[in-house]
C-alpha positions in Angstrom: 0.0 0.0 0.1 1.5 3.3 -0.9 2.2 6.0 1.5 -0.6 8.3 0.3 -3.2 5.5 0.6 -2.1 5.1 4.2 -2.3 8.5 5.1 -5.7 9.0 3.5 -7.1 5.7 5.5 -5.9 7.2 8.6 -7.7 10.6 8.1 -10.8 9.3 6.3 -11.9 6.5 8.5 -12.0 8.7 11.8 -13.6 11.2 9.7 -16.3 8.7 8.4 -16.9 7.5 11.9 -17.4 11.1 13.3 -19.9 11.7 10.5 -21.9 8.7 11.3 -22.1 9.3 15.0 -22.8 13.0 14.5 -25.5 11.5 12.0 -27.6 10.1 15.1 -27.3 13.7 17.2 -31.2 14.7 18.1 -32.7 11.4 17.1 -34.9 9.2 19.2 -36.2 6.0 17.6 -35.5 7.2 14.0 -37.5 10.6 14.4 -35.8 14.1 14.9 -35.7 15.4 18.4 -37.4 18.8 18.3 -35.3 20.0 21.5 -32.4 19.6 19.4 -33.4 20.2 15.8 -31.9 23.5 14.2 -34.4 25.9 13.7 -32.3 28.0 11.2 -30.2 30.9 11.3 -33.0 33.4 11.7 -34.5 31.8 14.7 -35.5 34.4 17.5 -33.8 34.1 20.9 -36.1 32.9 23.5 -38.5 35.3 24.9 -36.5 35.5 28.3 -33.4 34.2 29.5 -34.7 31.6 32.0 -37.8 32.7 33.6 -40.6 34.2 31.4 -42.5 36.9 33.1 -46.3 36.4 33.7 -48.3 39.7 33.0 -51.8 39.9 34.1 -54.0 42.2 31.8 -56.8 44.2 33.0 -59.4 41.7 32.1 -57.7 39.0 34.0 -55.7 37.2 31.2 -52.3 36.0 31.9 -49.6 36.2 29.3 -46.2 35.2 29.1 -44.0 38.2 28.0 -40.4 39.6 28.1 -39.4 41.9 30.9 -39.6 44.9 28.3 -43.4 44.0 27.6 -44.0 43.6 31.2 -42.7 47.1 31.7 -45.1 48.3 29.0 -47.8 46.7 30.6 -47.4 48.2 34.0 -46.9 51.8 32.4 -50.2 51.5 30.6 -51.9 50.5 33.7 -50.3 53.4 35.4 -51.5 56.9 35.8 -48.4 58.1 34.5 -48.8 60.6 31.5 -48.1 59.2 27.7 -44.6 59.9 26.2 -42.3 57.0 27.2 -40.4 54.9 25.1 -39.7 51.0 25.3 -36.9 49.3 23.6 -38.1 45.9 22.0 -35.0 43.9 21.4 -37.0 41.0 20.7 -38.3 42.3 17.4 -35.7 41.5 14.7 -35.1 41.3 11.1 -34.3 38.7 8.6 -31.8 39.5 5.6 -34.7 40.8 3.3 -35.7 43.2 6.2 -38.7 41.0 7.1 -39.8 40.7 10.7 -38.7 37.4 11.7 -41.1 34.9 12.9 -42.5 35.0 16.4 -42.0 31.5 17.6 -41.8 32.7 21.2 -44.9 35.2 21.3 -43.0 38.8 21.7 -45.3 40.0 18.9 -48.5 38.5 20.2 -47.8 39.6 23.8 -47.2 43.2 22.7 -50.5 43.0 20.6 -52.4 41.7 23.8 -51.0 44.2 26.2 -51.9 47.6 23.7 -55.5 45.8 23.0 -56.1 45.4 26.7 -55.8 49.4 26.8 -58.1 50.7 24.2 -57.2 54.3 25.1 -53.4 53.6 24.4 -52.0 54.7 21.2 -48.4 53.7 20.2 -45.9 54.4 17.6 -43.3 51.8 16.4 -40.0 53.0 15.6 -37.1 51.7 13.9 -34.1 53.9 14.5 -31.6 54.5 11.6 -27.9 55.3 12.6 -26.0 56.7 10.0 -24.2 60.0 10.9 -23.8 60.8 7.3 -27.6 61.0 6.4 -29.4 64.0 8.0 -32.8 62.2 7.7 -34.0 58.7 8.4 -33.5 56.0 5.7 -36.8 55.0 3.6 -35.6 51.4 4.7 -36.1 52.4 8.4 -39.7 53.7 7.8 -40.4 50.7 5.6 -39.1 48.1 8.5 -41.3 50.3 11.1 -44.3 49.7 8.6 -43.6 45.7 8.4 -43.3 45.8 12.4 -46.6 47.6 12.6 -48.2 45.0 10.2 -47.0 42.2 12.1 -48.2 43.4 15.2 -51.6 43.9 13.4 -51.6 40.4 12.3 -51.0 39.3 15.7 -54.3 40.9 17.0 -53.2 44.5 17.8 -56.1 46.7 16.5 -54.9 49.0 13.3 -56.1 52.1 15.0 -53.9 51.7 17.7 -50.6 51.5 16.2 -48.5 53.6 14.0 -44.9 53.5 12.5 -42.0 55.7 11.7 -38.3 55.5 11.0 -36.4 57.7 13.2 -32.7 59.0 13.0 -30.8 58.7 16.3 -26.6 58.6 16.1 -26.8 57.5 19.9 -25.1 53.8 19.5 -27.1 52.9 22.6 -30.4 53.6 21.1 -32.6 50.5 20.6 -32.9 49.3 16.9 -36.6 48.9 17.5 -38.6 50.9 20.1 -42.2 51.6 21.0 -43.6 54.8 22.1 -46.6 55.4 23.8 -48.4 58.4 22.5 -51.7 58.2 24.2 -53.0 56.5 27.1 
C-alpha cells in the first residue's frame, strides 16, 4: 500500500466514524428530537433568558412576556402621562428586512398588552444610525411599517399603532422601540 493511501485511510476512517456518530444526534427512535433540531439562522432568541415574566392584563388574562413588554404593561396600567419609550430587543429582522417569525410570542404579547388598553396609542419606531445621512432612511420607515403590520396580524387593533423610521446617532439607542403616544 502506498504512503498516500495509508495517510488517506488514517484521516478518512476517523472522519467517517465521526460523521456517522453525529448523524444520530438529535434523533430518538428514528425521529428528529424537536429539542435539538436546528431552527435555522433566523430563529429569534428565547422570549426570556430563563424565567419568562407572567403579565396579568386588566381583563384578568395572563400572558407570557419579556421584561420590556411587562414594563410596557405596567406603564399602561399606571397613571403616568403618555410619552415613554420602550426598547423592543425581541423584534428582529431577517436579511430581506422582513420581521422574523415569532416562535416565542413577543409580537402577540405586545399586541395583547396594547389591545387590553383601548385608549392607548403607540408608535413603532425603527432607529436608523447613519451619521452621514441627515434624515431617516426610507428603509427604516419600511421596516417600522413591517413591524406594525406584524403586530396587527397578531391581534393589535390597526387604529392603535402607527409606524415611523427615526434617526438617532446614539449607539446605545434601541434598534426597534415603541413610543406610547396616548393612554
